[in-house]
N, C-alpha and C positions, 0 to 999 in steps of 0.2 A: 249224596254220600253220607255215611254214618257219622254221627257226632262222636265226641270223645266218650260220652257216656254210653253211646251205642257200641263202641269198641269194647268197653268193659262187659257189656251184655254178652258179646261173643264169647268171652272167656267163660262166662257162666253157662252158656249153651254147651260148650265142650264138656264141662263138668256134669251137667244134667244128662247129656247123652251117655257119657261114660258110666254114670250111675244108674242107667236104665230109666231116665226121666221121660223117655218117649214111649215106654210100654204101659200097658194098662193092667190094673190089678185084676187078676183072673176072676176072682170071686165077686167083686163089686162092679166091674165094668167101668172103673174110673181111673184117673191117672195115678201112677205110683208117686210117692212123695219125693220131691226134689231134695237134695242134700241140705243138711242143716247149715245155717249161716256160719257156724264155726269152721266149716271146711273151706271157706272162701280164701283162706290164706294160701291154699295149695293151688289156686288158679294160675293159669299162664299169664304172662305179661300182656296187658291189654294192647300195647303197641304192636305186638306180634300177631294179633288176631286179624282174620280176614275182614275186608270191607264187604258189606252186603252187595255193593255194586260190582264187586270183582269176583263173584262166585264163578268157579271154573266152568267153561263150556263143555268140558269133557265128562262131567257127571251126567249120565243119562237120566238119573232121577235125582232132582235137587233135594239136598238135605238127607239123602239116604244112599250114599255111595257104596258100591260093592268093594270088597277087598281088591287090591290091585292084582291084576293077572300077570303071569310071567311075561306075556307078550308086551303088556303095557310097561313093565319094568325095563325090558330090553329097549323099547322105544325111547324111554326117558334117558337111559344111559347113552344111547346113540346120539340123541339130540344134545345132551350135555357135552359129549365129545366134539360134535360139530361146533357148538358154541365156543368151546375152548380153542378150537382151531382158529375161529374168527378173531379171538382175542390173543392169538399166538401164545397161548399157555400150553406148551407142548407136553409137559409132564402130566398135566391134568387130562389132556386129550388121550394120551397113551393109556393111562389108567382106565378111563371110561371104555375105550375100544377093546382093551384087554378083557374087561369084564363081559362085554358083549360077545366076544369070541368064546370065552369060557362057558357062557350060558347056552351058546348054540342058537340055531334058528336061521331065519331067512336073511338076517342082516350080517351074518358072520363074514361073508366075502367082502362086503363093503367095509365092515369094521377092520378087517385085515389090511385092506388098501389104505384106509385113513390112518391106521396105526403105523404102517410103513412110511406114509407121508410125514406124520408127526415126528417119527424117529429120525428121518432124514433131515428135517428142519431143525431138529435138536442136536444134530451133529453125530448121531449114533448110526452111522451108515451100515455097519456090519449087522446090527439088529434089524435095520430096515430091510436088508437083503434077505435075512432069515424069515421075516414076515411075508415078503413077496414069495419066497419059496413055499411057505405053508399055503399061501393062497393058490398057487399053481397046483399044488398037490391035492388040496381038498376041494377046490372048485375050478377045475380046468376049463369049464365052458362059461364061466362067469364073465359078464361084460367088464368087470373090474380088472381082469387079467391084462387087457389091452392098455388100460390106464397104468397098470403096474409096470408094463414094458416101457412106457414113456418115462416113468419115474426112474427106472433103472438107467435109461439113457442119460437122464439128467445127472444121476450120481456118477456115471462114468465121466461125463464132462467135468463134473466138480473135481474129480481126482486129478485131472490134467490142468486145472486152472490155478493161478496164483491167487492169494487172498486179495480181495478188493481193497484198493487204497482208501485212506481215511477220507479223501476228498471226493469219493465217488458219489454220484447222484443218488439220493435216498428215495424211498418209496413215495413219501409225501410230495416230493418235487415231481416225481413221475406222474402222480395223480393230477397235479396242476397241468402238466403238459398234455395229459390225456384229455382233460376237459377242453383244452384249446383246440383239439381235433374236431370238436363239434362244428367249428366254423370253417374247417378246411374243406377243400374240394373232395367230393366222395371218392373219386377215382384214386386220389392220392391217399386218403385216410384209410380206406378199407384194407389194403395190403399191410399197412403199419399195425392196424388193430389185429389182423389175423396173426401176424408174427408175435404180437404181444400175448395173445391168447395161447399160443403154442409154446411160450417161453417157460422158464422155470421160476418166474416171479411168484410172489405169494398169491394164494388163492384170493385173498381180499382184494389185491390189486387187479388180478385178472377178472374178478367179478365186476369191478368198476369199469374195466375195459369193455366187458360185455354190455354193461348199461350204456356206455357211450355208443356202442355198436347199434343198440336198439333205437337210438335217436337218429340214425342215418336212414333216410327214406329210399335209398337205392335198392333195386331188385337184388343185387348181389348181397347187400348187407342183410336184407330180410331172409334170403335163402340160407345164409349162414346161421342166423339166429334160430330159424326153424330146425335146421340140422342139429343144433345143440339142444334145443328143447325136446327133440325126438330121441335124444340119446345116441345120435349117430357120430358125434364128435364131442370131445372134452366132457366126458360123462360126469365129472365132478362139478360141472357148472350147469347140469341139466335143470335142476330145480330152480336155480336163479333165472335161467332163460324162461322157464314156464311162468315164474312170478312176474317177470318184466312184460311178458305178453299180456298178463292180466292187468298190469298197471297201464299199459298202452290202450287197452280196451278196443272197441270197434268190432264190427261184424266179421271181418277177415280173421282177426285174432281169436274171436269166439269159435269160429269154425275150426281153426287150427287146434285150439285147446280140446275141442270135442274129438278131433281125430287122434290126438295124443292120448286122451283117456281111453278111447276104444282100442288103441293099439298097445296099451300098456300091459295087457294080459294080467298076470298075477302080481305085478309090481305095485304093492299098496302105497309105497312112498311116492311114486310118480302120480298115482291117482289122487292121493291127498294133496299133492302140490297143485294139481289141476283144480281141485275143489277150492283150494285157497285162492287161486287165480280167479275163479268164477266169482268168489266173494268180493275180491278187490275190484273187479270190473262191474259188480252189480248184476251179474248174469243169473237172475232168478230162474229163468226158464230151463237152462241146462242143469242147474243144481236140483231143481224139482224133479227133472227126469231121472237123475241119478238116485234121488231119494225114493222114487217110485219103483225103479226097475233093477237096481243093483242087488246082486245076490249075496254079497258080503255084508253081514250085519254091521261090521265095524265101519265100512264105507257108507252104509246107509245112515248110521248115526252121525258120521262126520258131515254128510250132506245136510242132514236135518239141522245140525248145529250151525252150519254156514247160513242156512235160510234164516235161522233165528238172528244171527249176527247182522244179516242184511235187513232185518225188520220186515221179512216177507210174511206178515201175518195172514194175508189172504191165502197164500200158497200153503202155509202150515195148516190152516183151517180146512182147506180142501183135502189135504193129505190125512188129517185126523179123521175126517168123515168116511174116507174110503179104506182106512187101515183096519186090519182085524187083529194084529198082534198087540197084546197088552204092553209088552216091553217096548215096542216101537212107538206106541202111543205115549208112553211115559217120556221117551226121548223127544217127541213132538211137543209135549207139554213144557218140557224144559226149554226147548227152542222158543216157545211162546214167551216164557219168562225172560230169556236172553234178549229178545226183541222188545221187551216191555209191553207185551200183549195182555194187559190187565183186563180189558173189556171181554175178550174171549174167555179168559180164565174165570172171570166172575160168572159169565153165562154157563160155563161147564160146571162150576161149583153147584149150580142149582139144577142142571139138566142131566149130568152124567149118571148113568144107572149102575155102572160097575163100581162097587165099593172101593176096590183097590185104586182104581183110577181117580175116583173122587177124592180120596185122601191125598193122592199125588197132586191134584189140582190145588187143594187147600195149602199143601206144603209149599208149592210154588208161589201162591198168593202171599205167604208170609215172608218171602224173600224180596218182595217189591216194596216200594215206598209206602209208608203208612198213610200218607195223604191220599193215595190212590186206592188202597185196598183195605185200610184199617176198618172202615165201616162194615165192609162185607165180612171180615173176620169176626167182628163183634156179633154180627147176625149169626154166623156159623157156629159160634160158641154155644148157642142155644139149640143146635141141631139135635135130632133124636139119636144119632149115631155117636156113641161115646168116643170112638176113635176119631171122628171128624171134629168133635169138640176138643180133643187133645191136640190135634194138628192146628186148630184155630188158636188155642191158648199158646202153643209154642210159637206160632207165627207172630202173634202180638208181642210176645216176649222178645223174639229176634228183632222185630222192628223197633224196639225201645218204646213201644206205645204205652207209656206209663199211665196217661190220663184214662185211656180205655180200660186198662186193667184195674185201676182204682174204682172206676164206675161199676165194672162187673163185680168186683169184690164186695162193694157196698150192697149190691142188689142180690147177690147169690144167697140162696136159702140152704142149699145142700152143704153141710159142713166140710165134706171131703173136697169138693170142688173149690169152696171158698179158701180152704187151707192151701190148695195148690196155687191159687191166685196170689195169696199173701206171700207164700214162699218165693214165688218169682219176683214179686215186688221187692222183697227183702234183698234180692241180689242186684237191684237196679240203683245206680248212683244218680238219683234225680230228686229234685225238690218235691215233686208231687208224691213220689214214693215215701220220702221221709215224713212229709206232712201226714200221710195216711197211717204210717207206723205210730206216730205220736197220737193220732186220733184213736187208734186201737188201745193204747195204753192209758187213756183217760178213764 
């Protein structure tokens, strides 16, 4: 993990990138000058900077993310809404799903359902009915219409019910009771769990009931879990059921997940949930198959990222050797970084012939621990390609590799490159950097 001084370096990285620190001077083929030390007061709070070990898996090319696409923005809003539901923050969930609906796209029907759900939980039943009516009008064939019908039934029941007394059993108590069902007789427990899943209890509590169901080994329980995972019942719990299949693991669940992926059609959410389940269960084989054969670039990248998270370096290496797309290869390189594949990246830093990919390799090396890749970056700083030198310099800076930068600055003969080294050292809060600054002033 990054040290405190390393966090301060991240602040400087943001300033350097914003000021064009990663570009090369067109006329000289050397790095543009980083900002003067006087600008350091404008840096972001170091405690808010990202840790090197926590770089997002969603960046297909480490250190050089593209602008967020509309689809990615919608995905983020949708996930924010789902997270708010789990926390029972109804107003926040409603705002997120409202924005998803406004932006349009494939998630609009699901967002309308969840908006209605949150409105109902927030006591705004008339608005919930209006959201359901919009869902029926705009997406009459959506699978969420059936779920909305169940929600309407629950609201009608609510209208005829008296308020629950103060002494009623709360959700936490029900959770304890549900856990006790694990030791109950299967024939007795299953009908109770089915009724609970079909009830109007909170999604969080029903999710817990689903987990209890997955612990029941009876054929009836497994059949119900598979129905939910396939989206045939309780659609709002489908992704949870898929996740629990991954947690349980085993050949039968792997085969079931493969069938769910094949039958998901254009439903990207379900396919991503299956990929997550593959990762949880350590199913490298099926994940690699998706990475090789999936036609959707988004899902291919997701599969590659999951391979990285599983540490599937051998599989990523095979994939890199057979892949022809530069963009997919960049995603594979990032997957290698995610899985800590420094040995393969070091090898590619010397053998990759494509200049763009070689720079991406060096960029990923800079995001790994300096004890593992620092020496290679020092070597690459002397490369004949100025852009590779620039990436190596930036990588050493990101690593907080002050000792290596000091050694390079002392030995560098080119005044422009030496200045670039000194400027980065001036932004590093370390004893070695301060000693070198004093050395320059003597």
